[in-house]
N, C-alpha and C positions, 0 to 999 in steps of 0.2 A: 607429516603426511606425504607421500611420494609427491612430487612435482613432477615428475618425468613424464614427458610427451611418448605417447605410445602410436610407433606410426604403422599403419595397415602394413602385412606385409607385401613386396613389390611383387606383381606377377609380370613375369618375366614368357607368356607363354607366345609361340607364335599369331597363335589367333588375335590375341592381342595389340601385336605390335603390326601387323597386316590391318587391323581396322575394328576387328570383328564381326561379329555373324551379320551385323543386317550389310555395312558393309559388303561384304563379300557376296551377299544375296543379292545386294540391287547391282552388283557388275556383273555374277549371272547371268541375272535377267534382262540387262542390256547386250551382252557379246549375244545369249540366242536370240534376242524379239532384231538382233542387225542384222546377222545373218538369216533368220526369217525373211527379212525386208529386201535383202541381199541377193536371197535368191526367186524373189515374189512369192511368197507363199503368202505372205502379208501384205495386207494398204499400207501405203503411208500415212493414211488415217489416224489407224490402229497402231502404228507403230509409234506416231507421236503420241495417242494417248497413253498406251503402255509405259514409254520414258517417263512424261509427265506425270503419272501413277505412282510409280517408284522413287521419285524422286521428292517427290510431295511425300509416301509414305517413309521414307530415311529419314527425310529432316522431320517431319511430325517426330516420328522415333525419337529423334536423337532431343530437341523440344521435352518431351514426356519426361524419360529416362534423369535429363539433369533436372527436372523440376522435384522429382522425387525426392 
């Protein structure tokens, strides 16, 4: 039998280097929400709810992905 270890191909994609789709989407939502709050288009309460929801979704997504 061949006892060689088969390794997955390394992924050197820019998306992986930056942090992945979940991370980029989370950062975009945080930046857009910050701008909306800065220009008084949304209330501070809405800002805090959105930030908590985005961070919670990001953490939950990572936990689910690692458990698969």
